[in-house]
N, C-alpha and C positions, 0 to 999 in steps of 0.2 A: 504495499498499500504506500503510495505517496505520501511526504511527510505536510503537505497542504492540505491533504486529504484529514489524517491524522488532526491535525491541529483544529481542524474546524467544526469537530463532535465536543470542544470547549465551551462555546455556549447553549449548543443546545444542551448538554447533561446537565449545565448549572442550571436551565431554565427547569428540566423536569426536577432537579432536587428541590429547589427553590420555591417550586408552586403551591406547595403545600401553606409556607408561611401563612397568606393570608387566611385559610381555613383554622390554622391554630389559634391567631391573632384574633378571630372575628368577635369575642365578645369584650377583649383587652385594648384595642386599638385597630387604628383603621391603617391598612399595608398598602402602601402605594407599587406597586412594582412596573420598571420600565427599565426593556434591555436587561443590561448588566446592573441597573441603580436600583435600589429600594429604600423607599421613604419606609416610615412607621410614626403614626401621630398617636400619641397618648395624650387623653385629656382628663383634667379633673377639676373639681372645684375648691381644693386647698392643697396646698404643698406636702402636706405631710402622706396624703394619698396619693400624690401624683408621683413620691417617691418610690411607694410601694409598689405601684401599678409599675412603675417603669424598670426596677428592681425585677420583678417576676416576667416583664416580657425578655427582658434581656436573658433571663435564667431560662425562659422557653426557646428562645432561640438558640441560644446556647446549646441545650440540649438537641435542638433537631440541626444544629452545624455538625454536631458530635455524631450522630446517628447517620448521617450521610457523608461521614467525611470530607467537610468543609470546612475553612479557617475563614476567622471575620478577620478584615485588613483593618487594622488598630490605626492604618495612621489613614484611610481613608474612610474613618468614622466620624462621626460630629455627633455632639446634642447640643439643642437650644431649648434654651427658656423662655417661654413668652407667658407675661403677666398683664393683664391689664388693671390690676391694684399695684400701684408704686408701694414698696415695700423696703424695712429699713435690712434686711436680710438678701 
């Protein structure tokens, strides 16, 4: 098999493995998949609950990745916190 044919399976296999993520996160967060980019949106009415939900979300993602032998690229991972209320913390 030619090298370029082997390399073209990467994105297809990634999509097959990552395709279950929105189903797993259904009740916990909004998951948006686009090509090889994934956005996970977690919302809450207070900061403590948000922390718990984000931690649970990351735990579920970690378990899914371990099962499917995937590795999260920490250099391409970001967390953003948006608030409508101005807080001191």
